[in-house]
mmCIF file as Biopython writes it, N, C-alpha, C and O atoms, coordinates in Angstrom:
data_model
#
loop_
_atom_site.group_PDB
_atom_site.id
_atom_site.type_symbol
_atom_site.label_atom_id
_atom_site.label_alt_id
_atom_site.label_comp_id
_atom_site.label_asym_id
_atom_site.label_entity_id
_atom_site.label_seq_id
_atom_site.pdbx_PDB_ins_code
_atom_site.Cartn_x
_atom_site.Cartn_y
_atom_site.Cartn_z
_atom_site.occupancy
_atom_site.B_iso_or_equiv
_atom_site.auth_seq_id
_atom_site.auth_asym_id
_atom_site.pdbx_PDB_model_num
ATOM 1   N N  . MET A ? 1  ? 36.204 170.070 52.713 1.0 0.0 1  A 1 
ATOM 2   C CA . MET A ? 1  ? 37.361 169.245 52.437 1.0 0.0 1  A 1 
ATOM 3   C C  . MET A ? 1  ? 38.657 169.957 52.788 1.0 0.0 1  A 1 
ATOM 4   O O  . MET A ? 1  ? 39.599 169.327 53.271 1.0 0.0 1  A 1 
ATOM 5   N N  . ALA A ? 2  ? 38.715 171.247 52.554 1.0 0.0 2  A 1 
ATOM 6   C CA . ALA A ? 2  ? 39.935 171.992 52.864 1.0 0.0 2  A 1 
ATOM 7   C C  . ALA A ? 2  ? 40.199 172.018 54.357 1.0 0.0 2  A 1 
ATOM 8   O O  . ALA A ? 2  ? 41.351 172.078 54.787 1.0 0.0 2  A 1 
ATOM 9   N N  . ILE A ? 3  ? 39.151 171.972 55.137 1.0 0.0 3  A 1 
ATOM 10  C CA . ILE A ? 3  ? 39.325 171.942 56.588 1.0 0.0 3  A 1 
ATOM 11  C C  . ILE A ? 3  ? 39.848 170.579 57.024 1.0 0.0 3  A 1 
ATOM 12  O O  . ILE A ? 3  ? 40.634 170.488 57.966 1.0 0.0 3  A 1 
ATOM 13  N N  . ALA A ? 4  ? 39.418 169.520 56.346 1.0 0.0 4  A 1 
ATOM 14  C CA . ALA A ? 4  ? 39.791 168.165 56.729 1.0 0.0 4  A 1 
ATOM 15  C C  . ALA A ? 4  ? 41.172 167.751 56.228 1.0 0.0 4  A 1 
ATOM 16  O O  . ALA A ? 4  ? 41.765 166.819 56.771 1.0 0.0 4  A 1 
ATOM 17  N N  . SER A ? 5  ? 41.691 168.423 55.208 1.0 0.0 5  A 1 
ATOM 18  C CA . SER A ? 5  ? 42.970 168.011 54.632 1.0 0.0 5  A 1 
ATOM 19  C C  . SER A ? 5  ? 43.804 169.220 54.228 1.0 0.0 5  A 1 
ATOM 20  O O  . SER A ? 5  ? 43.293 170.171 53.635 1.0 0.0 5  A 1 
ATOM 21  N N  . ASP A ? 6  ? 45.083 169.174 54.555 1.0 0.0 6  A 1 
ATOM 22  C CA . ASP A ? 6  ? 45.964 170.266 54.137 1.0 0.0 6  A 1 
ATOM 23  C C  . ASP A ? 6  ? 46.386 170.121 52.673 1.0 0.0 6  A 1 
ATOM 24  O O  . ASP A ? 6  ? 47.122 170.961 52.157 1.0 0.0 6  A 1 
ATOM 25  N N  . ARG A ? 7  ? 45.928 169.068 52.004 1.0 0.0 7  A 1 
ATOM 26  C CA . ARG A ? 7  ? 46.215 168.870 50.588 1.0 0.0 7  A 1 
ATOM 27  C C  . ARG A ? 7  ? 45.178 169.535 49.680 1.0 0.0 7  A 1 
ATOM 28  O O  . ARG A ? 7  ? 45.322 169.539 48.458 1.0 0.0 7  A 1 
ATOM 29  N N  . VAL A ? 8  ? 44.144 170.089 50.288 1.0 0.0 8  A 1 
ATOM 30  C CA . VAL A ? 8  ? 43.077 170.750 49.535 1.0 0.0 8  A 1 
ATOM 31  C C  . VAL A ? 8  ? 43.120 172.236 49.834 1.0 0.0 8  A 1 
ATOM 32  O O  . VAL A ? 8  ? 43.183 172.645 50.993 1.0 0.0 8  A 1 
ATOM 33  N N  . ARG A ? 9  ? 43.087 173.037 48.783 1.0 0.0 9  A 1 
ATOM 34  C CA . ARG A ? 9  ? 43.051 174.490 48.952 1.0 0.0 9  A 1 
ATOM 35  C C  . ARG A ? 9  ? 41.794 175.014 48.269 1.0 0.0 9  A 1 
ATOM 36  O O  . ARG A ? 9  ? 41.482 174.635 47.141 1.0 0.0 9  A 1 
ATOM 37  N N  . VAL A ? 10 ? 41.095 175.870 48.951 1.0 0.0 10 A 1 
ATOM 38  C CA . VAL A ? 10 ? 39.858 176.441 48.424 1.0 0.0 10 A 1 
ATOM 39  C C  . VAL A ? 10 ? 39.992 177.951 48.376 1.0 0.0 10 A 1 
ATOM 40  O O  . VAL A ? 10 ? 40.476 178.573 49.321 1.0 0.0 10 A 1 
ATOM 41  N N  . GLU A ? 11 ? 39.564 178.528 47.279 1.0 0.0 11 A 1 
ATOM 42  C CA . GLU A ? 11 ? 39.505 179.981 47.161 1.0 0.0 11 A 1 
ATOM 43  C C  . GLU A ? 11 ? 38.101 180.349 46.710 1.0 0.0 11 A 1 
ATOM 44  O O  . GLU A ? 11 ? 37.574 179.766 45.762 1.0 0.0 11 A 1 
ATOM 45  N N  . CYS A ? 12 ? 37.503 181.306 47.383 1.0 0.0 12 A 1 
ATOM 46  C CA . CYS A ? 12 ? 36.196 181.829 46.994 1.0 0.0 12 A 1 
ATOM 47  C C  . CYS A ? 12 ? 36.417 183.228 46.444 1.0 0.0 12 A 1 
ATOM 48  O O  . CYS A ? 12 ? 36.999 184.086 47.106 1.0 0.0 12 A 1 
ATOM 49  N N  . ILE A ? 13 ? 35.950 183.441 45.243 1.0 0.0 13 A 1 
ATOM 50  C CA . ILE A ? 13 ? 36.153 184.721 44.570 1.0 0.0 13 A 1 
ATOM 51  C C  . ILE A ? 13 ? 34.783 185.331 44.278 1.0 0.0 13 A 1 
ATOM 52  O O  . ILE A ? 13 ? 33.909 184.660 43.730 1.0 0.0 13 A 1 
ATOM 53  N N  . GLU A ? 14 ? 34.599 186.570 44.634 1.0 0.0 14 A 1 
ATOM 54  C CA . GLU A ? 14 ? 33.363 187.287 44.317 1.0 0.0 14 A 1 
ATOM 55  C C  . GLU A ? 14 ? 33.434 187.715 42.854 1.0 0.0 14 A 1 
ATOM 56  O O  . GLU A ? 14 ? 34.225 188.586 42.491 1.0 0.0 14 A 1 
ATOM 57  N N  . ALA A ? 15 ? 32.602 187.098 42.019 1.0 0.0 15 A 1 
ATOM 58  C CA . ALA A ? 15 ? 32.669 187.310 40.569 1.0 0.0 15 A 1 
ATOM 59  C C  . ALA A ? 15 ? 32.489 188.772 40.178 1.0 0.0 15 A 1 
ATOM 60  O O  . ALA A ? 15 ? 33.152 189.249 39.257 1.0 0.0 15 A 1 
ATOM 61  N N  . ASN A ? 16 ? 31.611 189.482 40.859 1.0 0.0 16 A 1 
ATOM 62  C CA . ASN A ? 16 ? 31.374 190.891 40.513 1.0 0.0 16 A 1 
ATOM 63  C C  . ASN A ? 16 ? 32.544 191.792 40.885 1.0 0.0 16 A 1 
ATOM 64  O O  . ASN A ? 16 ? 32.757 192.824 40.248 1.0 0.0 16 A 1 
ATOM 65  N N  . GLU A ? 17 ? 33.289 191.420 41.890 1.0 0.0 17 A 1 
ATOM 66  C CA . GLU A ? 17 ? 34.414 192.238 42.334 1.0 0.0 17 A 1 
ATOM 67  C C  . GLU A ? 17 ? 35.698 191.954 41.556 1.0 0.0 17 A 1 
ATOM 68  O O  . GLU A ? 17 ? 36.609 192.782 41.534 1.0 0.0 17 A 1 
ATOM 69  N N  . PHE A ? 18 ? 35.770 190.802 40.927 1.0 0.0 18 A 1 
ATOM 70  C CA . PHE A ? 18 ? 36.963 190.411 40.175 1.0 0.0 18 A 1 
ATOM 71  C C  . PHE A ? 18 ? 36.568 189.947 38.770 1.0 0.0 18 A 1 
ATOM 72  O O  . PHE A ? 18 ? 36.680 188.763 38.455 1.0 0.0 18 A 1 
ATOM 73  N N  . PRO A ? 19 ? 36.106 190.878 37.926 1.0 0.0 19 A 1 
ATOM 74  C CA . PRO A ? 19 ? 35.639 190.484 36.593 1.0 0.0 19 A 1 
ATOM 75  C C  . PRO A ? 19 ? 36.726 189.850 35.727 1.0 0.0 19 A 1 
ATOM 76  O O  . PRO A ? 19 ? 36.417 189.033 34.859 1.0 0.0 19 A 1 
ATOM 77  N N  . ASP A ? 20 ? 37.982 190.208 35.945 1.0 0.0 20 A 1 
ATOM 78  C CA . ASP A ? 20 ? 39.057 189.603 35.150 1.0 0.0 20 A 1 
ATOM 79  C C  . ASP A ? 20 ? 39.169 188.109 35.425 1.0 0.0 20 A 1 
ATOM 80  O O  . ASP A ? 20 ? 39.365 187.317 34.503 1.0 0.0 20 A 1 
ATOM 81  N N  . ILE A ? 21 ? 39.046 187.729 36.680 1.0 0.0 21 A 1 
ATOM 82  C CA . ILE A ? 21 ? 39.094 186.303 37.031 1.0 0.0 21 A 1 
ATOM 83  C C  . ILE A ? 21 ? 37.843 185.606 36.518 1.0 0.0 21 A 1 
ATOM 84  O O  . ILE A ? 21 ? 37.917 184.482 36.020 1.0 0.0 21 A 1 
ATOM 85  N N  . SER A ? 22 ? 36.696 186.262 36.635 1.0 0.0 22 A 1 
ATOM 86  C CA . SER A ? 22 ? 35.442 185.696 36.131 1.0 0.0 22 A 1 
ATOM 87  C C  . SER A ? 22 ? 35.532 185.420 34.636 1.0 0.0 22 A 1 
ATOM 88  O O  . SER A ? 22 ? 35.069 184.381 34.166 1.0 0.0 22 A 1 
ATOM 89  N N  . GLN A ? 23 ? 36.119 186.335 33.895 1.0 0.0 23 A 1 
ATOM 90  C CA . GLN A ? 23 ? 36.267 186.148 32.453 1.0 0.0 23 A 1 
ATOM 91  C C  . GLN A ? 23 ? 37.262 185.038 32.138 1.0 0.0 23 A 1 
ATOM 92  O O  . GLN A ? 23 ? 37.037 184.239 31.229 1.0 0.0 23 A 1 
ATOM 93  N N  . ARG A ? 24 ? 38.353 184.987 32.879 1.0 0.0 24 A 1 
ATOM 94  C CA . ARG A ? 24 ? 39.379 183.958 32.639 1.0 0.0 24 A 1 
ATOM 95  C C  . ARG A ? 24 ? 38.796 182.555 32.774 1.0 0.0 24 A 1 
ATOM 96  O O  . ARG A ? 24 ? 39.146 181.655 32.011 1.0 0.0 24 A 1 
ATOM 97  N N  . TYR A ? 25 ? 37.906 182.371 33.747 1.0 0.0 25 A 1 
ATOM 98  C CA . TYR A ? 25 ? 37.316 181.054 33.987 1.0 0.0 25 A 1 
ATOM 99  C C  . TYR A ? 25 ? 35.917 180.919 33.389 1.0 0.0 25 A 1 
ATOM 100 O O  . TYR A ? 25 ? 35.213 179.951 33.674 1.0 0.0 25 A 1 
ATOM 101 N N  . HIS A ? 26 ? 35.510 181.886 32.561 1.0 0.0 26 A 1 
ATOM 102 C CA . HIS A ? 26 ? 34.224 181.832 31.857 1.0 0.0 26 A 1 
ATOM 103 C C  . HIS A ? 26 ? 33.057 181.569 32.810 1.0 0.0 26 A 1 
ATOM 104 O O  . HIS A ? 26 ? 32.232 180.688 32.570 1.0 0.0 26 A 1 
ATOM 105 N N  . VAL A ? 27 ? 33.001 182.336 33.881 1.0 0.0 27 A 1 
ATOM 106 C CA . VAL A ? 27 ? 31.933 182.171 34.870 1.0 0.0 27 A 1 
ATOM 107 C C  . VAL A ? 27 ? 30.632 182.693 34.279 1.0 0.0 27 A 1 
ATOM 108 O O  . VAL A ? 27 ? 30.515 183.874 33.951 1.0 0.0 27 A 1 
ATOM 109 N N  . MET A ? 28 ? 29.657 181.800 34.148 1.0 0.0 28 A 1 
ATOM 110 C CA . MET A ? 28 ? 28.339 182.160 33.653 1.0 0.0 28 A 1 
ATOM 111 C C  . MET A ? 28 ? 27.273 181.938 34.725 1.0 0.0 28 A 1 
ATOM 112 O O  . MET A ? 28 ? 26.175 182.486 34.634 1.0 0.0 28 A 1 
ATOM 113 N N  . ALA A ? 29 ? 27.594 181.141 35.733 1.0 0.0 29 A 1 
ATOM 114 C CA . ALA A ? 29 ? 26.671 180.848 36.826 1.0 0.0 29 A 1 
ATOM 115 C C  . ALA A ? 29 ? 27.497 180.571 38.073 1.0 0.0 29 A 1 
ATOM 116 O O  . ALA A ? 29 ? 28.680 180.243 37.991 1.0 0.0 29 A 1 
ATOM 117 N N  . VAL A ? 30 ? 26.865 180.707 39.212 1.0 0.0 30 A 1 
ATOM 118 C CA . VAL A ? 30 ? 27.537 180.400 40.473 1.0 0.0 30 A 1 
ATOM 119 C C  . VAL A ? 30 ? 26.723 179.367 41.238 1.0 0.0 30 A 1 
ATOM 120 O O  . VAL A ? 30 ? 25.497 179.346 41.132 1.0 0.0 30 A 1 
ATOM 121 N N  . PRO A ? 31 ? 27.378 178.521 41.997 1.0 0.0 31 A 1 
ATOM 122 C CA . PRO A ? 31 ? 28.829 178.460 42.143 1.0 0.0 31 A 1 
ATOM 123 C C  . PRO A ? 31 ? 29.489 177.852 40.909 1.0 0.0 31 A 1 
ATOM 124 O O  . PRO A ? 31 ? 28.898 177.034 40.204 1.0 0.0 31 A 1 
ATOM 125 N N  . LYS A ? 32 ? 30.709 178.267 40.671 1.0 0.0 32 A 1 
ATOM 126 C CA . LYS A ? 32 ? 31.552 177.696 39.613 1.0 0.0 32 A 1 
ATOM 127 C C  . LYS A ? 32 ? 32.732 177.052 40.315 1.0 0.0 32 A 1 
ATOM 128 O O  . LYS A ? 32 ? 33.418 177.694 41.111 1.0 0.0 32 A 1 
ATOM 129 N N  . VAL A ? 33 ? 32.964 175.798 40.023 1.0 0.0 33 A 1 
ATOM 130 C CA . VAL A ? 33 ? 34.058 175.056 40.647 1.0 0.0 33 A 1 
ATOM 131 C C  . VAL A ? 33 ? 35.081 174.725 39.571 1.0 0.0 33 A 1 
ATOM 132 O O  . VAL A ? 33 ? 34.737 174.211 38.506 1.0 0.0 33 A 1 
ATOM 133 N N  . VAL A ? 34 ? 36.336 175.024 39.861 1.0 0.0 34 A 1 
ATOM 134 C CA . VAL A ? 34 ? 37.442 174.695 38.965 1.0 0.0 34 A 1 
ATOM 135 C C  . VAL A ? 34 ? 38.439 173.894 39.788 1.0 0.0 34 A 1 
ATOM 136 O O  . VAL A ? 34 ? 38.893 174.344 40.841 1.0 0.0 34 A 1 
ATOM 137 N N  . ILE A ? 35 ? 38.775 172.712 39.305 1.0 0.0 35 A 1 
ATOM 138 C CA . ILE A ? 35 ? 39.699 171.838 40.024 1.0 0.0 35 A 1 
ATOM 139 C C  . ILE A ? 35 ? 40.952 171.666 39.175 1.0 0.0 35 A 1 
ATOM 140 O O  . ILE A ? 35 ? 40.897 171.139 38.064 1.0 0.0 35 A 1 
ATOM 141 N N  . ASN A ? 36 ? 42.071 172.115 39.709 1.0 0.0 36 A 1 
ATOM 142 C CA . ASN A ? 36 ? 43.376 171.984 39.042 1.0 0.0 36 A 1 
ATOM 143 C C  . ASN A ? 36 ? 43.370 172.544 37.620 1.0 0.0 36 A 1 
ATOM 144 O O  . ASN A ? 36 ? 44.095 172.046 36.759 1.0 0.0 36 A 1 
ATOM 145 N N  . ASP A ? 37 ? 42.580 173.550 37.371 1.0 0.0 37 A 1 
ATOM 146 C CA . ASP A ? 37 ? 42.471 174.177 36.047 1.0 0.0 37 A 1 
ATOM 147 C C  . ASP A ? 37 ? 42.104 173.191 34.945 1.0 0.0 37 A 1 
ATOM 148 O O  . ASP A ? 37 ? 42.316 173.490 33.770 1.0 0.0 37 A 1 
ATOM 149 N N  . ARG A ? 38 ? 41.561 172.027 35.287 1.0 0.0 38 A 1 
ATOM 150 C CA . ARG A ? 38 ? 41.187 171.027 34.283 1.0 0.0 38 A 1 
ATOM 151 C C  . ARG A ? 38 ? 39.716 170.661 34.352 1.0 0.0 38 A 1 
ATOM 152 O O  . ARG A ? 38 ? 39.046 170.596 33.322 1.0 0.0 38 A 1 
ATOM 153 N N  . VAL A ? 39 ? 39.212 170.427 35.531 1.0 0.0 39 A 1 
ATOM 154 C CA . VAL A ? 39 ? 37.825 170.005 35.712 1.0 0.0 39 A 1 
ATOM 155 C C  . VAL A ? 39 ? 37.019 171.219 36.140 1.0 0.0 39 A 1 
ATOM 156 O O  . VAL A ? 39 ? 37.408 171.931 37.065 1.0 0.0 39 A 1 
ATOM 157 N N  . GLU A ? 40 ? 35.893 171.459 35.468 1.0 0.0 40 A 1 
ATOM 158 C CA . GLU A ? 40 ? 35.046 172.601 35.797 1.0 0.0 40 A 1 
ATOM 159 C C  . GLU A ? 40 ? 33.586 172.167 35.792 1.0 0.0 40 A 1 
ATOM 160 O O  . GLU A ? 40 ? 33.175 171.336 34.983 1.0 0.0 40 A 1 
ATOM 161 N N  . PHE A ? 41 ? 32.813 172.739 36.703 1.0 0.0 41 A 1 
ATOM 162 C CA . PHE A ? 41 ? 31.361 172.582 36.645 1.0 0.0 41 A 1 
ATOM 163 C C  . PHE A ? 41 ? 30.710 173.749 37.347 1.0 0.0 41 A 1 
ATOM 164 O O  . PHE A ? 41 ? 31.307 174.391 38.211 1.0 0.0 41 A 1 
ATOM 165 N N  . GLU A ? 42 ? 29.462 174.016 36.957 1.0 0.0 42 A 1 
ATOM 166 C CA . GLU A ? 42 ? 28.714 175.138 37.516 1.0 0.0 42 A 1 
ATOM 167 C C  . GLU A ? 42 ? 27.440 174.624 38.160 1.0 0.0 42 A 1 
ATOM 168 O O  . GLU A ? 42 ? 26.891 173.593 37.772 1.0 0.0 42 A 1 
ATOM 169 N N  . GLY A ? 43 ? 26.990 175.367 39.147 1.0 0.0 43 A 1 
ATOM 170 C CA . GLY A ? 43 ? 25.760 175.019 39.837 1.0 0.0 43 A 1 
ATOM 171 C C  . GLY A ? 43 ? 26.039 174.185 41.072 1.0 0.0 43 A 1 
ATOM 172 O O  . GLY A ? 43 ? 27.159 173.730 41.303 1.0 0.0 43 A 1 
ATOM 173 N N  . ALA A ? 44 ? 25.002 173.998 41.849 1.0 0.0 44 A 1 
ATOM 174 C CA . ALA A ? 44 ? 25.124 173.236 43.090 1.0 0.0 44 A 1 
ATOM 175 C C  . ALA A ? 44 ? 25.047 171.746 42.773 1.0 0.0 44 A 1 
ATOM 176 O O  . ALA A ? 44 ? 24.024 171.262 42.288 1.0 0.0 44 A 1 
ATOM 177 N N  . TYR A ? 45 ? 26.103 171.037 43.040 1.0 0.0 45 A 1 
ATOM 178 C CA . TYR A ? 45 ? 26.147 169.590 42.836 1.0 0.0 45 A 1 
ATOM 179 C C  . TYR A ? 45 ? 25.786 168.892 44.138 1.0 0.0 45 A 1 
ATOM 180 O O  . TYR A ? 45 ? 26.117 169.390 45.214 1.0 0.0 45 A 1 
ATOM 181 N N  . PRO A ? 46 ? 25.117 167.754 44.062 1.0 0.0 46 A 1 
ATOM 182 C CA . PRO A ? 46 ? 24.930 166.953 45.276 1.0 0.0 46 A 1 
ATOM 183 C C  . PRO A ? 46 ? 26.301 166.523 45.804 1.0 0.0 46 A 1 
ATOM 184 O O  . PRO A ? 46 ? 27.228 166.295 45.027 1.0 0.0 46 A 1 
ATOM 185 N N  . GLU A ? 47 ? 26.422 166.415 47.106 1.0 0.0 47 A 1 
ATOM 186 C CA . GLU A ? 47 ? 27.717 166.108 47.716 1.0 0.0 47 A 1 
ATOM 187 C C  . GLU A ? 47 ? 28.396 164.875 47.124 1.0 0.0 47 A 1 
ATOM 188 O O  . GLU A ? 47 ? 29.596 164.932 46.854 1.0 0.0 47 A 1 
ATOM 189 N N  . PRO A ? 48 ? 27.682 163.753 46.906 1.0 0.0 48 A 1 
ATOM 190 C CA . PRO A ? 48 ? 28.375 162.582 46.336 1.0 0.0 48 A 1 
ATOM 191 C C  . PRO A ? 48 ? 28.968 162.859 44.948 1.0 0.0 48 A 1 
ATOM 192 O O  . PRO A ? 48 ? 30.058 162.376 44.639 1.0 0.0 48 A 1 
ATOM 193 N N  . GLU A ? 49 ? 28.267 163.625 44.116 1.0 0.0 49 A 1 
ATOM 194 C CA . GLU A ? 49 ? 28.786 163.932 42.784 1.0 0.0 49 A 1 
ATOM 195 C C  . GLU A ? 49 ? 29.948 164.917 42.852 1.0 0.0 49 A 1 
ATOM 196 O O  . GLU A ? 49 ? 30.892 164.826 42.067 1.0 0.0 49 A 1 
ATOM 197 N N  . PHE A ? 50 ? 29.875 165.851 43.785 1.0 0.0 50 A 1 
ATOM 198 C CA . PHE A ? 50 ? 30.975 166.795 43.986 1.0 0.0 50 A 1 
ATOM 199 C C  . PHE A ? 50 ? 32.233 166.035 44.398 1.0 0.0 50 A 1 
ATOM 200 O O  . PHE A ? 50 ? 33.309 166.261 43.844 1.0 0.0 50 A 1 
ATOM 201 N N  . LEU A ? 51 ? 32.099 165.142 45.362 1.0 0.0 51 A 1 
ATOM 202 C CA . LEU A ? 51 ? 33.236 164.345 45.823 1.0 0.0 51 A 1 
ATOM 203 C C  . LEU A ? 51 ? 33.793 163.490 44.691 1.0 0.0 51 A 1 
ATOM 204 O O  . LEU A ? 51 ? 35.009 163.357 44.557 1.0 0.0 51 A 1 
ATOM 205 N N  . LYS A ? 52 ? 32.921 162.914 43.883 1.0 0.0 52 A 1 
ATOM 206 C CA . LYS A ? 52 ? 33.362 162.102 42.748 1.0 0.0 52 A 1 
ATOM 207 C C  . LYS A ? 52 ? 34.204 162.939 41.778 1.0 0.0 52 A 1 
ATOM 208 O O  . LYS A ? 52 ? 35.232 162.469 41.290 1.0 0.0 52 A 1 
ATOM 209 N N  . ALA A ? 53 ? 33.778 164.165 41.499 1.0 0.0 53 A 1 
ATOM 210 C CA . ALA A ? 53 ? 34.532 165.045 40.596 1.0 0.0 53 A 1 
ATOM 211 C C  . ALA A ? 53 ? 35.895 165.396 41.182 1.0 0.0 53 A 1 
ATOM 212 O O  . ALA A ? 53 ? 36.892 165.420 40.461 1.0 0.0 53 A 1 
ATOM 213 N N  . VAL A ? 54 ? 35.944 165.666 42.478 1.0 0.0 54 A 1 
ATOM 214 C CA . VAL A ? 54 ? 37.214 165.990 43.136 1.0 0.0 54 A 1 
ATOM 215 C C  . VAL A ? 54 ? 38.158 164.788 43.094 1.0 0.0 54 A 1 
ATOM 216 O O  . VAL A ? 54 ? 39.337 164.933 42.771 1.0 0.0 54 A 1 
ATOM 217 N N  . LEU A ? 55 ? 37.648 163.622 43.416 1.0 0.0 55 A 1 
ATOM 218 C CA . LEU A ? 55 ? 38.486 162.415 43.400 1.0 0.0 55 A 1 
ATOM 219 C C  . LEU A ? 55 ? 38.975 162.097 41.992 1.0 0.0 55 A 1 
ATOM 220 O O  . LEU A ? 55 ? 40.125 161.698 41.813 1.0 0.0 55 A 1 
ATOM 221 N N  . GLN A ? 56 ? 38.113 162.268 40.994 1.0 0.0 56 A 1 
ATOM 222 C CA . GLN A ? 56 ? 38.522 162.011 39.613 1.0 0.0 56 A 1 
ATOM 223 C C  . GLN A ? 56 ? 39.615 162.980 39.185 1.0 0.0 56 A 1 
ATOM 224 O O  . GLN A ? 56 ? 40.565 162.585 38.509 1.0 0.0 56 A 1 
ATOM 225 N N  . ALA A ? 57 ? 39.489 164.237 39.571 1.0 0.0 57 A 1 
ATOM 226 C CA . ALA A ? 57 ? 40.524 165.226 39.249 1.0 0.0 57 A 1 
ATOM 227 C C  . ALA A ? 57 ? 41.845 164.852 39.910 1.0 0.0 57 A 1 
ATOM 228 O O  . ALA A ? 57 ? 42.908 165.022 39.313 1.0 0.0 57 A 1 
ATOM 229 N N  . ALA A ? 58 ? 41.784 164.345 41.131 1.0 0.0 58 A 1 
ATOM 230 C CA . ALA A ? 58 ? 43.002 163.928 41.830 1.0 0.0 58 A 1 
ATOM 231 C C  . ALA A ? 58 ? 43.646 162.744 41.119 1.0 0.0 58 A 1 
ATOM 232 O O  . ALA A ? 58 ? 44.867 162.705 40.964 1.0 0.0 58 A 1 
ATOM 233 N N  . LEU A ? 59 ? 42.843 161.785 40.689 1.0 0.0 59 A 1 
ATOM 234 C CA . LEU A ? 59 ? 43.379 160.626 39.971 1.0 0.0 59 A 1 
ATOM 235 C C  . LEU A ? 59 ? 43.964 161.035 38.627 1.0 0.0 59 A 1 
ATOM 236 O O  . LEU A ? 59 ? 45.027 160.550 38.238 1.0 0.0 59 A 1 
ATOM 237 N N  . ASP A ? 60 ? 43.280 161.921 37.917 1.0 0.0 60 A 1 
ATOM 238 C CA . ASP A ? 60 ? 43.785 162.391 36.625 1.0 0.0 60 A 1 
ATOM 239 C C  . ASP A ? 60 ? 45.119 163.104 36.795 1.0 0.0 60 A 1 
ATOM 240 O O  . ASP A ? 60 ? 45.997 162.987 35.940 1.0 0.0 60 A 1 
ATOM 241 N N  . GLY A ? 61 ? 45.276 163.832 37.877 1.0 0.0 61 A 1 
ATOM 242 C CA . GLY A ? 61 ? 46.519 164.547 38.143 1.0 0.0 61 A 1 
ATOM 243 C C  . GLY A ? 61 ? 47.682 163.607 38.386 1.0 0.0 61 A 1 
ATOM 244 O O  . GLY A ? 61 ? 48.821 163.936 38.053 1.0 0.0 61 A 1 
ATOM 245 N N  . LYS A ? 62 ? 47.417 162.443 38.960 1.0 0.0 62 A 1 
ATOM 246 C CA . LYS A ? 62 ? 48.486 161.475 39.220 1.0 0.0 62 A 1 
ATOM 247 C C  . LYS A ? 62 ? 48.943 160.789 37.944 1.0 0.0 62 A 1 
ATOM 248 O O  . LYS A ? 62 ? 50.096 160.371 37.836 1.0 0.0 62 A 1 
ATOM 249 N N  . GLU A ? 63 ? 48.030 160.671 36.965 1.0 0.0 63 A 1 
ATOM 250 C CA . GLU A ? 63 ? 48.374 160.000 35.714 1.0 0.0 63 A 1 
ATOM 251 C C  . GLU A ? 63 ? 49.173 160.903 34.789 1.0 0.0 63 A 1 
ATOM 252 O O  . GLU A ? 63 ? 49.871 160.422 33.897 1.0 0.0 63 A 1 
ATOM 253 N N  . ALA A ? 64 ? 49.073 162.206 34.997 1.0 0.0 64 A 1 
ATOM 254 C CA . ALA A ? 64 ? 49.738 163.147 34.086 1.0 0.0 64 A 1 
ATOM 255 C C  . ALA A ? 64 ? 51.229 163.182 34.309 1.0 0.0 64 A 1 
ATOM 256 O O  . ALA A ? 64 ? 51.938 163.921 33.626 1.0 0.0 64 A 1 
#
């Protein structure tokens, strides 16, 4: 998605190399996805469910 849109930013963090960030986001499994510091999920999601979570986070951000 980040490649397709300049409105999406992706950061990949190596949990073992940055334990402070891992602790801040309570990483217990990988992959861990955090969207706008509000929506979080762990594990590999099927693409349709991943997209649904991203779109919902975007809609929630517009309502705030």
